[in-house]
Each structure stands twice: as structure tokens, then as C-alpha cells.
N, C-alpha and C positions, 0 to 999 in steps of 0.2 A: 418607206414611211418616215424613217429617221431623217432622210435628206429633205423631205418636204417640210418636216417640223423645223429643221435647222433653217431652211430658206424662209419660212414664215417668221421665225424669231429674228433673223437678220433683217428682214424687211421691216418688221415692227421697230427694231432698233434704228434702222435707217430713217424711217418716217419720223420718228421722234427726235433723232439727232439732227436732222436737217434744219429744224427750227432753232435749236440751241447753238449750233455751230457745225463744224465739218463732221461728217460721218466717217468712222474708221473703216478703211478698206482692208479687209482681211480675207482669208480663204473663204470662198463662197460668195463674196460680195459681187463679183462679176455676174453671177447668175441672178442675184437679187436685182441688180441694175436692169438686166434684160427683162425680168419679170415686172419691173415697175413701168415698162413702156410697151405693154401688150398691143400689138397691131399698130404701133405708131413709130414713125421714123424719129431718130434722135442722133445726136453727135456725142461721142465720148472722147474726151481729150485728156491726155496725161502730160503733166508739166512739172516744173520744179522752180524754186526760188533761185537756184544756181544757174538756171538755163536762160541765157540772155535772149535767145531766139524765142523762147516761150513768152516773154513779156510782150513783145509786139503782136504775137498771135492772140494772146489773151485780150489785148486792146481791140484788135479787129473783131474778135468774137463778141466782145461787149457792145461794140457798135452795131454788129449784125443782130444781136439780141434786142437792142433798142429799136431797130428798124423792123424786126420780125418778132414781136412778143410771143407768138405761138411756137417759136422754135424751142424744142426740148434739148437742153444742153446739160451734159454731165461733165464736170471738171474734177480730175483726180490728181492731187499733188503726190509726188513720189518722195516728198520730204517726211519729216518725223511729226508725230502728233504734238510734240512739244513746241513746234513752230506755228501752231494754229493761229495765234494772234496776228503774226506777220502775214500768214497765208490769207486770212480773212481781210486784212487791210489791202493786200495786193488785189484780191478779187474785187473788193469794193471800189478801189481806185480805177479799175478797168471796166466798171459797169456790169459786173457779174454777180451782184448780190442775189439775183433771182435764179442763177444757175444752181444745179444740184451739186454741192461741194463735198468732196471726200478727201481723205489723206491716208496714205499707206500706214497701216497699224504696226508693222513690224520691220525690223532692219533687214530681214531676208527678202529683199525685193525680188530676187531671182525667182523665188517660189511663187510670188504673186504674179509676176510677169508671165511665167510659164502657164499659169491658169488662164490668162487672158489670151495669150498668143505665143505658141511655142517657138515662133521665128523672131520674136522680139528680144533683142539683147540689151535693151535699156536706153537706146538713143531717144532723145527728146528734142522737140515735142513729138508726140506719137498720137495719132487720131484715128478714130474708127467712125465711119459714117454708116449708120444703119438705116435701111429702108423699113417699110412697115412689116415685112416678113422677117426682119432681122438678118437679111443678107448684109454683109458688111464690106465696106470698101476701106482698105487700110492705107494710111498715109504717114510716112516718116518725114519729118522736117516741117517747116512752117506751112500751114494751110494758106492759100491765097483766097481772098474774099470772093473774087470772081468765080473761082472753081467751086466754092461752097454754094454760092448763089445759083450757079448752073445746076449743081446737084439737087438743090432744094426745088428748083423749077421742074426738074425731071421727076422728082418724087411727087410734087403737087399734081403733075399731069398723069400720075399713075404709071409712069414708065419706070422700069428698073434698070 
């Protein structure tokens, strides 16, 4: 019962925070994100201001989001909450204002990464493509637009 209450509290904080700025990604946030997309496919992307490869991927995702407004996209910065102004500027310049934006809340990123994926050691960009049943496809490195579009077509056809 306590876990459910914590998840509800985090979800409420996330829903309110998304309108004001980036939501803090803290222990339990991964489950909150999954719960915010029940029965719907979505893409979860981890990035950083320091990651040069991430910038190109964010630009591609912004273009994809403009072409496919129904795409559910969650972007999580592994930077610090104190970088929020710059993070929001980068997202806006890449056309990702409508994406659900989060930022790591604590310096112990290993603990947060472990909750998401025990085999993730921090390399960026890191993406997870979730189908409607929340089966996930893991991708390390830059996503290619063609690969994402093929995955979306497969999802739209109901194939997994």
C-alpha cells in the first residue's frame, strides 16, 4: 500500500511539475513514467548537456515529434536540477517543448540508472522504446530516424 501511495504522490508531482518545468527524476520515477503510459507505446530517452551525440538525437526526435504529434516521448536529462534553464532552452531549440521532460534529482546517478536498467553503466544517449504492453527495446548510442520510424510502423500495425 505504501508503494502505491508513493507512486501516486510522485505521479501527482510529475503531472504538476511538467507544466512548470522539468520534473525531478528520483527513486520511483521510472515506475511513475510507466504508469503514465498505460497500454500505450512511448519512447524514453536519457541525455545530457555534455553529450555531443545527444544533441543530434534530440534534434531528430524533435523533427519526428513535429511529423508525428501523437508520439509519446519522455526525455530525461542526467544533468543536475540546477541546469534546468539551460536544459529547457536546449529542448525548446530542438522542438521538444511538448515532450515530457525530466532531470535527475540526485548526484548518485548510479542508483537511478540501476532502477531503470541494471545493465546500463551510464553511456549516453540511452533509449528505451516501449510497445503498448511495455515490452522494451534498449538502444545505446544515437537512434536513427529510419529505425524509429520502422519501429513506430510495427507498433501501429500491432506487431511487436
